N, C-alpha and C positions, 0 to 999 in steps of 0.2 A: 540387277544382274549385269555383269560386265561381259561383253564378248570380245575376245582378242581377235584382231584382224590386221591385215596389212593393206596399206594404200600406196599408190605411186603419185608423186607430185612432180610437176615441172620444176626445173631448177629454180626459177624465180620464186615460186611459192614456198619451196623447201627453205631457201635462204631467208625469206621473209619470216617464216615460222620459227627458224633457228634464232634469228635476231630477236623475236619477241620473247623467246625463252631466255636468251642471254641477257636481255634487259630486265629480267625478273618479272615481266608481266604475266607469264604463265609458268607453271612448274615443269611442264614437259610438252613435247610435240604432240602427244595425245590430247592434252588439255587444249591446245590450240585447235586441233581438228574438232574436238567435241564442241568447243565454243562456236566454231564456224557452222557446224551442223545445226546447233540450237538456234542460231541466228536465222538460218534459212527456214527452219521449222516455224519460228515465230512470224517471220515475214509472211509465210504461206497462210498461217492462221489469220493474220490481219487482212490479207488480200481476200481470203475466203469470207471473212465476216463483212468486209466492204461489199463484196459481190452479193452476198445474201441480203444485205441491207438495201442495196440498189435495186435488187430484183423485187424485194417487198414493196419499195416505193413505186416502182414502175407497175407492178401488178395492181396496187391500190389506185394509182393514177388512171390505169386503163379502165377502171370501173366508173370513172367520172365522165362528165360530158366531153364530147369531142370539141376541140377548138381549132378552127381552121388557121392556116398560116398567116393570113392577113391580120386576123384578130389577135393572134399570138404576138406578132411583131408590133402591133399597136400597143398591146399591154406592156410589152418590154420597153418600148420607147417611153411610154408614160412613166413607168417606174424609174427608168434612168433619169428622166427629166425631173421627177420629184426628188430623187436622191441628190442630183446636181444642185437643185435649188436649196435643198436642206443644208448642204455643205457650202453654199455660197459660190458654186462653180457655174451658175447659169450666166450665159453671155447675152 
């Protein structure tokens, strides 16, 4: 179903949209607006999926043992050292 609506655009956006149509990249101003809205929808879906995945990782990690700051920094330093050595970057 298509709903007919009217939108207001700042001059710069209107000119940009008109140029896209004149270049043949879109058949109409409506198509430009539809494409822009679809991009926003897709970006929000990706951000929501990323947030959900991060939340799941954090919840799973919260179930594990607590690691104090000193131990954490030591582990990170060790891993960095191992990677530097593996890539021949140790000095």
